[in-house]
C-alpha positions in Angstrom: -14.4 34.5 -4.7 -14.4 33.8 -8.4 -15.4 30.5 -10.0 -11.8 29.9 -11.0 -10.5 30.4 -7.5 -13.2 28.2 -6.1 -12.3 25.4 -8.6 -8.6 25.8 -7.8 -9.2 25.6 -4.0 -11.4 22.6 -4.5 -8.8 20.8 -6.6 -5.9 21.5 -4.2 -7.8 20.7 -1.0 -9.5 17.5 -2.3 -6.5 15.2 -2.0 -5.9 16.3 1.6 -9.6 15.8 2.5 -9.6 12.4 0.7 -6.6 11.3 2.9 -8.4 12.4 6.0 -11.6 10.5 5.1 -9.5 7.4 4.3 -7.7 7.6 7.6 -11.0 7.9 9.5 -12.6 5.0 7.6 -9.6 2.8 8.4 -9.8 3.6 12.1 -7.0 6.2 12.4 -7.5 9.7 13.6 -8.1 12.4 10.9 -4.9 14.3 11.7 -2.9 11.4 13.2 0.6 11.1 11.9 2.0 7.6 11.3 4.9 6.4 13.4 7.9 5.4 11.3 10.3 2.8 12.6 14.0 3.6 12.3 17.2 1.7 13.3 19.0 4.9 14.2 18.1 4.3 17.8 20.1 1.2 18.1 23.6 1.0 19.5 26.7 1.3 17.2 27.5 -2.4 16.9 23.9 -3.3 16.0 24.0 -0.6 13.3 27.3 -1.9 11.9 25.8 -5.4 11.6 22.7 -3.9 10.1 24.9 -2.0 7.5 26.5 -5.3 6.6 23.1 -6.9 6.1 21.9 -4.0 4.1 24.9 -4.2 1.8 24.2 -7.9 1.2 20.4 -7.4 0.7 20.4 -4.2 -1.3 23.7 -4.5 -3.3 21.8 -3.7 -6.5 20.7 -0.3 -5.3 23.6 0.9 -3.2 27.3 1.4 -3.9 27.0 2.9 -7.4 29.5 5.6 -8.6 26.7 7.9 -9.6 25.0 9.0 -6.4 21.7 9.5 -8.2 21.4 5.7 -8.6 21.9 5.0 -4.9 19.0 4.7 -2.5 19.1 7.0 0.5 20.5 5.4 3.7 17.6 6.9 5.6 15.2 5.0 3.3 17.2 1.8 3.7 17.3 2.2 7.5 13.5 2.5 7.7 13.1 -0.4 5.2 15.4 -2.6 7.2 13.5 -1.8 10.4 10.2 -2.9 8.8 11.8 -5.9 7.2 13.1 -7.0 10.6 9.7 -6.4 12.3 7.6 -8.1 9.6 10.0 -10.9 8.5 7.9 -13.7 10.1 4.8 -12.6 8.3 6.6 -12.1 5.0 8.1 -15.5 5.3 4.6 -17.0 5.8 3.1 -15.1 2.9 5.9 -15.6 0.3 8.6 -17.9 1.4 10.0 -18.2 -2.1 10.2 -14.5 -2.8 13.6 -13.0 -3.7 13.9 -10.9 -0.5 13.2 -13.8 1.8 15.8 -16.1 0.0 18.4 -13.3 0.1 17.5 -12.6 3.8 18.0 -16.3 4.7 21.4 -16.4 3.0 22.5 -13.1 4.5 21.4 -13.9 8.0 23.8 -16.9 8.1 26.6 -14.5 7.2 25.7 -11.7 9.6 24.6 -12.6 13.1 21.7 -10.4 14.2 22.1 -8.9 17.7 19.4 -9.1 20.4 18.5 -5.4 20.0 17.5 -6.1 16.3 15.4 -9.0 17.3 13.6 -6.8 19.9 12.6 -4.6 17.0 10.9 -7.6 15.5 8.4 -7.8 18.3 5.8 -5.0 18.1 5.3 -3.0 21.3 2.4 -3.9 23.5 0.7 -0.6 22.8 0.8 -1.3 19.0 -0.8 -4.7 19.6 -3.6 -3.2 21.6 -4.1 -0.5 19.0 -4.4 -3.2 16.4 -7.0 -4.9 18.5 -8.9 -1.7 19.0 -8.9 -1.0 15.2 -10.0 -4.5 14.5 -13.0 -4.1 16.8 -13.7 -0.6 15.4 -16.7 -0.7 13.1 -17.9 2.4 11.4 -21.7 2.6 12.0 -22.3 3.5 8.4 -20.1 0.7 7.0 -23.0 -1.7 6.4 -25.0 1.0 4.6 -22.0 1.9 2.5 -21.5 -1.7 1.5 -25.1 -2.0 0.5 -24.8 1.1 -1.6 -21.6 -0.2 -3.3 -23.2 -3.6 -4.1 -26.3 -1.8 -5.4 -24.1 0.4 -7.7 -22.2 -2.6 -8.9 -25.5 -4.4 -9.8 -26.8 -1.3 -11.5 -23.6 -1.1 -13.6 -23.9 -4.8 -14.6 -27.5 -4.2 -15.7 -26.5 -1.1 -17.7 -23.7 -2.9 -19.4 -26.1 -5.7 -20.4 -28.6 -3.2 -21.8 -25.8 -1.4 -23.6 -24.7 -4.6 -25.3 -28.3 -5.2 -26.4 -28.7 -1.7 -27.8 -25.3 -1.9 -29.6 -26.3 -5.3 -31.2 -29.6 -3.9 -32.4 -27.9 -0.8 -33.8 -25.3 -2.9 -35.6 -28.1 -5.1 -37.0 -30.0 -2.1 -38.3 -26.8 -0.6 -39.8 -26.2 -4.0 -41.5 -29.6 -3.9 -43.1 -29.2 -0.2 -44.2 -25.8 -1.1 -45.9 -27.3 -4.0 -47.7 -30.9 -3.3 -48.6 -31.2 -6.3 -50.9 -30.4 -8.6 -47.9 -34.0 -8.2 -46.7 
């Protein structure tokens, strides 16, 4: 294989390998695909109420005459599923955010069915997976943290030395520019 081909293969495969490493370090399987929630599994009446809620929440990015300006309904369905599921946590973190205030106003207009509220509760298996991930500790994590802190400290020392060298160089340049200043 030529050097050019090797470089090209390295560049194209690096992003995929980086994703695998990130998944493993965060407790996921290397080739595990994420599970995406969707409201398409709900009954028709729930989906209708959800469409009304979507129209109220996302009026600025839907209903345009130019289709290129509209957000895909599939994207909105997935987004709504996650908004419903994580609404309590969002409300705790940022109760004054625009999406929470719009949601509160819109919920009073559109009554949410029980099926949508059931989406809000994560399944038992997801709760147990979260517990398993929180207990998961990479054996090399402590070593990696030590190396990271050591590199940060080394960078600080190098930055301080660089400032000293630059100051000395500027001082010598100043004396060279004005020899009578000695």
